[in-house]
Structures are given as C-alpha cells and as structure tokens.
C-alpha positions as CSV (number, residue, x, y, z in Angstrom):
1,M,0.0,0.0,0.0
2,I,1.3,3.5,-0.9
3,V,1.5,5.8,2.1
4,A,3.3,8.8,0.9
5,V,4.6,10.6,-2.2
6,A,8.2,12.0,-2.1
7,L,9.0,15.1,-4.2
8,D,12.5,16.3,-4.8
9,L,12.9,19.8,-6.4
10,G,16.5,19.7,-7.4
11,T,18.6,22.1,-9.4
12,T,19.1,19.7,-12.3
13,T,16.2,17.2,-11.9
14,I,12.7,17.2,-10.4
15,K,11.7,13.7,-9.1
16,A,8.7,12.1,-7.4
17,G,8.3,8.6,-6.0
18,L,5.8,6.4,-4.2
19,L,6.6,5.2,-0.7
20,S,5.0,2.0,0.4
21,Q,4.0,1.0,3.9
22,A,6.9,-1.4,3.9
23,G,9.3,1.5,3.4
24,M,10.1,0.8,-0.3
25,L,10.4,3.7,-2.7
26,G,9.2,3.0,-6.2
27,G,7.4,4.4,-9.2
28,I,10.0,7.1,-9.5
29,V,9.5,9.7,-12.2
30,A,12.1,12.3,-13.1
31,R,12.3,15.2,-15.5
32,S,15.0,17.8,-16.1
33,A,14.6,20.9,-14.0
34,P,14.1,24.3,-15.8
35,V,17.3,26.0,-16.9
36,I,19.1,28.2,-14.4
37,V,20.4,31.3,-16.1
38,A,23.7,32.8,-14.9
39,D,24.4,36.5,-15.5
40,G,27.3,38.4,-13.9
41,G,27.3,36.3,-10.8
42,R,23.5,36.2,-10.4
43,Y,21.6,33.0,-10.9
44,E,17.9,32.9,-11.8
45,S,15.3,30.3,-12.5
46,D,11.6,30.5,-13.5
47,A,9.5,29.6,-10.4
48,S,6.4,29.0,-12.5
49,A,8.4,26.7,-14.8
50,Y,9.5,24.7,-11.7
51,A,5.9,24.5,-10.5
52,K,4.6,23.3,-13.9
53,T,7.4,20.7,-14.1
54,A,6.7,19.5,-10.5
55,E,3.0,19.3,-11.3
56,A,3.6,17.1,-14.3
57,V,6.1,14.9,-12.4
58,L,3.6,14.4,-9.6
59,A,0.8,13.6,-12.1
60,D,2.9,11.0,-13.8
61,C,3.9,9.5,-10.5
62,L,0.4,9.4,-9.1
63,A,-0.9,7.9,-12.4
64,Q,0.8,4.7,-11.3
65,T,-1.5,4.1,-8.3
66,D,-5.2,4.6,-7.3
67,V,-4.2,5.5,-3.8
68,R,-4.1,9.2,-2.8
69,P,-2.0,9.6,0.3
70,R,-3.1,12.3,2.6
71,H,-1.0,15.4,2.9
72,G,1.5,15.1,5.7
73,G,3.4,18.3,5.3
74,A,6.9,18.9,3.9
75,Q,10.1,17.9,5.7
76,P,13.3,19.6,4.5
77,S,16.2,17.4,3.5
78,G,18.7,16.7,6.3
79,T,16.1,16.7,9.0
80,G,15.6,13.0,9.3
81,G,13.3,12.5,6.3
82,C,14.0,10.3,3.3
83,T,15.9,11.8,0.4
84,M,16.0,10.3,-3.1
85,R,19.4,10.3,-4.8
C-alpha cells in the first residue's frame, strides 16, 4: 500500500516517488529541471516553470496508483526525512 509521495525539487532534476507502507520507494518519475540562467554572478530560475514541471512529475507518478496519500506536510532534506538520490 502506498502511504506517501516523495518530491525532490533539485537544481538539475525534479523527481517524485511512491513510498510503500513497507518503506520501499518505487514508481520514481524524473524530469529535467528548468534551466538556471547565470548572468554576472547572479543566478535565476523561473519559479512557474518549476511549478509546472513539478505538477507534471507528480501527475505521472500518481498515475501509477489509485491511492491518494493524505497530505502530511513537507520535511526539508537533512532533518531525518527520506531523500532520493
């Protein structure tokens, strides 16, 4: 049974996966993150492009299951939560 959806908004890849009750991560979907533009020491990315890509990744990931885990809140990397690498 799927109990959670993991989402990783990385600088090069946006990923989502399904976490089972047994602790197994599967159904991983990944897409390239929007381009980061460097200009004179300043780095910019398009937040709405990130949101659209994340939405598509989550939709593709959730299309693999009929289960809709309840929202449990975000937990930043490095605070004891699971990270996908």
